[in-house]
N, C-alpha and C positions, 0 to 999 in steps of 0.2 A: 399530387406530391404529398406524401405523408410527413407530418410534423414529427421530427425525431428529437424528443427531449429526454434528458437524463432525469429519472425519477427514482424514488426509493425502491420501486418494483424492478427496475432494470439496471441499477447501479452495479449489481454483482457481476455484470458482463465486463466491466472495465477493470475491476480490481485484480484479477489474476495476472495480467500483463505487468501491471505496476509492481505488484508484490514480488513476482518472480525476479524482476530486475533488481529490486531492493535486496532480495535474498542473495543473489549472486555477489553483489557488492559487499554485503555483510559477511558472507562466508569468506570471501577473499581477504578482507581487511582484518578479520579476527581468527582465521584459520579454523573455521567451523565447517561442518558438512552443510549441504544445501538443506537437508531435512531439518537439522537443528536451527538453522537460520530462519527457515519458514515458520517453525514452531514459535520461536521468539517473536517474530514479527506479528504473527496472527494473535499472539497473546498480549500484545502491547497496547498501551493507551493510544498510540498513534494509529494503529489499525482500527480501533474502536471509533476514533474520530473519522477516519477515512471512510468507513462503511456507513456513516451517518450522512446521508445526502445533503442535509441542511448545512453542514460545515463547508461544503463546496471544495473540500480538499482534493476531490477527484480531478480538479482543474490542474493540480500540480503534477509535474513530471516526477519520474522515479528518483532522480538525484535530489530534488528538493524534499521529497517525502523521506528519503533516506537520512538526510541531514536533520530533519525534524525528529525522526525516530531516534537518532543518536543523542540528540539534545534532551529528549523527553523520557527516555527509557534507560 
């Protein structure tokens, strides 16, 4: 059995699913397009923290990340 650990080299595999769900919530809440929502999320300090494996924010679900995004950006 292979040991499957999240590392800085494979973290990118988890992020699109979380970000896409955040973008749908953001677009719905603020009347934005999905494209604009994605741009804002990817440019945010929350995303910069999320893509840093050491923060362990990847443990959080999309709703918790979305709330963090709204508070910090």
